[in-house]
LOFIVO-118582 format. One line per field, with one value per residue (C-alpha): x, y, z; residue in three letters; residue number from 1. Coordinates in steps of 0.25 Angstrom, whole numbers, always signed. Layout:
x X  ...
y Y  ...
z Z  ...
aa Ala  ...
i NUM  ...
// end
This chain:
x -266  -266  -252  -245  -232  -238  -225  -223  -237  -236  -242  -240  -230  -221  -221  -227  -213  -206  -215  -211  -196  -197  -203  -190  -177  -168  -156  -162  -158  -170  -174  -187  -193  -200  -203  -208  -204  -190  -184  -194  -190  -175  -176  -179  -171  -165  -175  -177  -185  -194  -194  -179  -184  -175  -187  -196  -210  -209  -219  -225  -219  -210  -202  -198  -194  -185  -178  -176  -170  -161  -156  -156  -142  -146  -151  -165  -175  -186  -198  -210  -220  -218  -233  -234  -231  -237  -226  -223  -209  -206  -210  -196  -191  -202  -198  -183  -186  -191  -178  -171  -161  -172  -182  -181  -193  -201  -214  -223  -236  -246  -253  -263  -256  -243  -237  -229  -221  -217  -205  -191  -184  -170  -162  -162  -177  -172  -170  -184  -191  -184  -189  -203  -204  -198  -209  -219  -222  -227  -234  -226  -234  -231  -216  -215  -222  -213  -201  -206  -207  -209  -219  -216  -228  -230  -242  -251  -259  -259  -243  -242  -253  -249  -256  -264  -275  -275  -283  -272  -264  -275  -280  -268
y -133  -131  -131  -124  -130  -135  -136  -121  -117  -110  -117  -111  -101  -111  -118  -133  -138  -130  -137  -151  -147  -142  -156  -163  -161  -150  -159  -167  -162  -157  -158  -153  -160  -149  -144  -130  -118  -124  -111  -111  -125  -123  -113  -125  -137  -142  -145  -158  -156  -168  -164  -169  -183  -193  -202  -198  -197  -199  -190  -188  -186  -198  -190  -180  -191  -197  -184  -183  -197  -194  -182  -186  -186  -194  -209  -205  -195  -189  -185  -176  -169  -153  -151  -159  -148  -155  -165  -168  -165  -180  -185  -187  -193  -203  -208  -208  -217  -228  -229  -242  -249  -256  -244  -237  -227  -222  -216  -208  -214  -207  -220  -219  -215  -216  -203  -207  -194  -193  -202  -206  -213  -220  -216  -231  -228  -220  -231  -237  -223  -221  -235  -232  -218  -224  -234  -222  -224  -212  -216  -214  -224  -235  -233  -232  -246  -251  -248  -252  -239  -239  -231  -221  -218  -203  -199  -188  -189  -174  -173  -178  -170  -163  -150  -151  -141  -126  -129  -138  -125  -119  -130  -137
z +39  +24  +17  +29  +34  +47  +56  +54  +59  +73  +85  +99  +94  +87  +73  +75  +70  +82  +92  +86  +86  +100  +104  +102  +110  +104  +104  +92  +78  +70  +55  +49  +36  +28  +14  +16  +24  +25  +31  +43  +46  +44  +56  +65  +59  +46  +36  +27  +15  +12  -3  -2  +0  -8  -10  -22  -20  -4  +3  +17  +31  +30  +19  +30  +40  +29  +27  +42  +42  +30  +37  +52  +58  +70  +72  +75  +69  +77  +68  +70  +61  +62  +65  +78  +89  +101  +103  +117  +122  +124  +111  +105  +117  +117  +104  +107  +119  +110  +102  +101  +92  +85  +83  +70  +73  +85  +82  +92  +97  +106  +111  +100  +87  +81  +76  +64  +62  +76  +76  +79  +67  +67  +55  +51  +46  +34  +24  +28  +26  +13  +8  +14  +7  -6  -7  -6  +9  +16  +29  +41  +49  +39  +38  +54  +55  +44  +52  +65  +72  +87  +94  +106  +114  +116  +123  +118  +105  +103  +104  +90  +84  +71  +67  +55  +56  +60  +72  +77  +79  +87  +95  +99
aa Met  Gly  Phe  Val  Asn  Lys  Pro  Leu  Leu  Gln  Trp  His  Gly  Gln  Ala  Leu  Val  Asp  His  Val  Leu  Asn  Ser  Val  Pro  Gln  Ser  Leu  Pro  Arg  Leu  Ile  Ser  Ala  Asn  Ala  Asp  Ile  Ala  Gln  Tyr  Lys  Gln  Arg  Ala  Pro  Val  Leu  Arg  Asp  Asp  Asn  Cys  Pro  Ile  Lys  Gly  Ala  Ser  Gly  Pro  Leu  Val  Gly  Val  Leu  Met  Gly  Leu  Met  His  Cys  Lys  Thr  Asp  Trp  Leu  Leu  Ile  Ser  Pro  Gly  Asp  Thr  Pro  Cys  Leu  Pro  Glu  His  Trp  Ser  Gln  Ala  Leu  Cys  Gln  Gln  Val  Ser  Pro  Thr  Thr  Pro  Ala  Ile  Val  Ala  Phe  Asp  Gly  Thr  Arg  Gln  His  His  Leu  His  Leu  Leu  Leu  His  Lys  Gln  Cys  Leu  Gln  Ser  Leu  Gln  Asn  Tyr  Leu  Gly  Gln  Thr  Gly  Tyr  Ala  Ala  His  Ala  Trp  Leu  Ala  Glu  Ile  Gly  Ala  Gln  Arg  Ala  Leu  Ile  Gln  Gly  Thr  Lys  Ala  Phe  Ala  Asn  Phe  Asn  Tyr  Pro  Thr  Asp  Leu  Ile  Leu  Ser
i 1  2  3  4  5  6  7  8  9  10  11  12  13  14  15  16  17  18  19  20  21  22  23  24  25  26  27  28  29  30  31  32  33  34  35  36  37  38  39  40  41  42  43  44  45  46  47  48  49  50  51  52  53  54  55  56  57  58  59  60  61  62  63  64  65  66  67  68  69  70  71  72  73  74  75  76  77  78  79  80  81  82  83  84  85  86  87  88  89  90  91  92  93  94  95  96  97  98  99  100  101  102  103  104  105  106  107  108  109  110  111  112  113  114  115  116  117  118  119  120  121  122  123  124  125  126  127  128  129  130  131  132  133  134  135  136  137  138  139  140  141  142  143  144  145  146  147  148  149  150  151  152  153  154  155  156  157  158  159  160  161  162  163  164  165  166  167  168  169  170  171  172
// end
């Protein structure tokens, strides 16, 4: 897609990020992690800037997750990339159904593949993620394995597809 801000691209009459936001219950508080086009994102929800990360040298999508955990006002934080507009209506409920007192994280699994950035995290994961990023970790799958994330089965491999090519906007 070049250097465009993918979540703001239009698909079926809405920005990709709007499809994602519409896939979760309206009652849930919303935060958006972004570093560009802040004004456009602020029209949708409060924006957390990754470049405000307190861990020097940290990079990648887990920085946005960290910022979300740092500013989350609830016990659990639901996370999804903004370029995955085909999420089924029930995806967040499927993660929530797996919550237990001993579960720090629940990650989406389509029966074949784990979708590392479609997850539900307990706020207790904050310290672990700070430590991981501070040790120059950046791979979401490795951190999720380290904290013992549980999988929630959600059928449909296309449900978690992220849009990476212009043809995705046309063929999907």
